[in-house]
C-alpha positions as CSV (number, residue, x, y, z in Angstrom):
1,M,57.3,110.7,56.8
2,K,54.4,108.4,56.7
3,Y,55.1,104.9,58.1
4,L,54.4,101.7,56.3
5,K,51.9,99.8,58.4
6,I,52.7,96.2,58.6
7,V,51.0,93.2,60.2
8,L,53.6,90.5,60.9
9,D,52.4,86.9,60.9
10,T,53.8,84.8,63.7
11,N,55.8,82.6,61.3
12,A,57.5,85.8,59.9
13,L,58.3,87.0,63.4
14,L,59.8,83.7,64.4
15,V,62.1,83.4,61.4
16,S,63.3,87.0,61.7
17,I,64.5,87.2,65.3
18,S,67.6,85.1,65.1
19,R,70.7,87.2,64.3
20,N,71.8,84.4,61.9
21,S,68.5,84.3,60.0
22,Q,68.4,85.3,56.3
23,F,65.1,87.1,57.3
24,R,66.7,89.2,60.2
25,L,66.3,92.3,58.1
26,I,62.6,92.3,59.0
27,F,63.2,92.4,62.7
28,D,66.1,94.9,62.4
29,M,63.9,97.2,60.3
30,F,61.3,97.0,63.1
31,L,63.9,97.8,65.7
32,D,65.1,100.7,63.7
33,G,61.6,102.1,63.5
34,R,61.4,101.8,59.7
35,F,57.7,100.7,59.8
36,E,54.8,100.7,62.1
37,L,53.9,97.2,63.5
38,L,50.2,96.7,63.9
39,V,49.2,94.1,66.6
40,S,46.1,93.1,68.3
41,T,45.9,91.4,71.7
42,E,45.1,88.1,70.0
43,I,48.3,88.5,67.8
44,L,50.5,89.4,70.7
45,N,49.2,86.4,72.7
46,E,50.0,84.1,69.7
47,Y,53.5,85.6,69.4
48,V,54.2,84.9,73.1
49,E,52.7,81.4,72.9
50,K,54.8,80.4,69.8
51,L,58.0,82.0,71.1
52,Q,57.6,80.0,74.4
53,E,57.2,76.8,72.3
54,K,60.0,77.4,69.8
55,A,62.5,79.2,72.1
56,N,61.7,79.6,75.8
57,P,59.8,81.8,78.2
58,F,62.8,84.2,78.6
59,V,63.0,84.9,74.9
60,A,59.2,85.2,74.7
61,N,59.1,87.7,77.5
62,N,62.0,89.8,76.0
63,I,60.5,90.0,72.5
64,S,57.0,90.8,73.8
65,E,58.4,93.6,76.0
66,V,60.2,95.0,73.0
67,I,57.0,95.0,71.0
68,I,54.8,96.4,73.9
69,N,57.3,99.2,74.6
70,A,58.2,100.2,71.0
71,Q,57.3,103.6,69.8
72,N,56.4,102.2,66.3
73,V,53.8,99.7,67.4
74,A,50.1,100.4,67.1
75,F,47.7,98.3,69.1
76,V,44.6,97.7,67.0
77,S,41.1,96.9,68.3
78,V,39.4,94.5,66.0
79,Y,35.6,94.9,66.0
80,F,34.7,92.7,63.1
81,N,35.9,89.3,62.0
82,W,36.0,89.0,58.2
83,N,36.7,85.2,58.2
84,M,38.5,85.5,54.8
85,I,40.9,82.6,55.2
86,K,39.0,79.3,55.0
87,D,42.1,77.0,54.8
88,D,43.5,78.1,58.2
89,P,40.9,80.1,60.2
90,E,43.4,80.8,63.0
91,D,45.2,83.2,60.6
92,N,42.1,85.4,60.2
93,K,43.4,87.4,63.2
94,F,46.1,88.9,60.9
95,V,43.7,89.9,58.1
96,D,41.3,91.4,60.7
97,C,44.0,93.4,62.3
98,A,45.3,94.5,58.8
99,V,41.8,95.7,57.8
100,A,41.1,97.4,61.1
101,G,44.5,99.1,61.2
102,D,44.6,100.1,57.5
103,A,47.8,98.1,57.0
104,T,50.0,98.5,54.0
105,F,51.2,94.9,54.0
106,I,50.7,91.6,55.8
107,V,54.1,89.9,56.0
108,S,53.7,86.1,56.1
109,N,55.2,82.9,54.8
110,D,51.8,81.3,54.5
111,R,50.1,80.6,51.2
112,H,46.4,80.6,51.8
113,S,43.5,80.8,49.5
114,I,41.5,83.8,50.8
115,F,38.1,82.8,49.5
């Protein structure tokens, strides 16, 4: 079976980790190995930073360890920056990872104009 390859924006990760969240299905599907999560070092660093801000260092460490050790995670090396998102240049890391990793989807709650 070929995996769906997904880049998960930080906002989508944050809203999916709580057991009470209406978006928990995203994190549960990841934990069940139902898709391949594509991450870059830059994305993983942002996950940890935002989890520390929104939750605490313990939660940030646990989630990052789960991601680092999961069999269905692919670490992507980004060699080119496309700079497609003009409204929020910080989010270009997700597009760049998606292109470099040949992602099927980017899962995000952001609404950006790409060009």
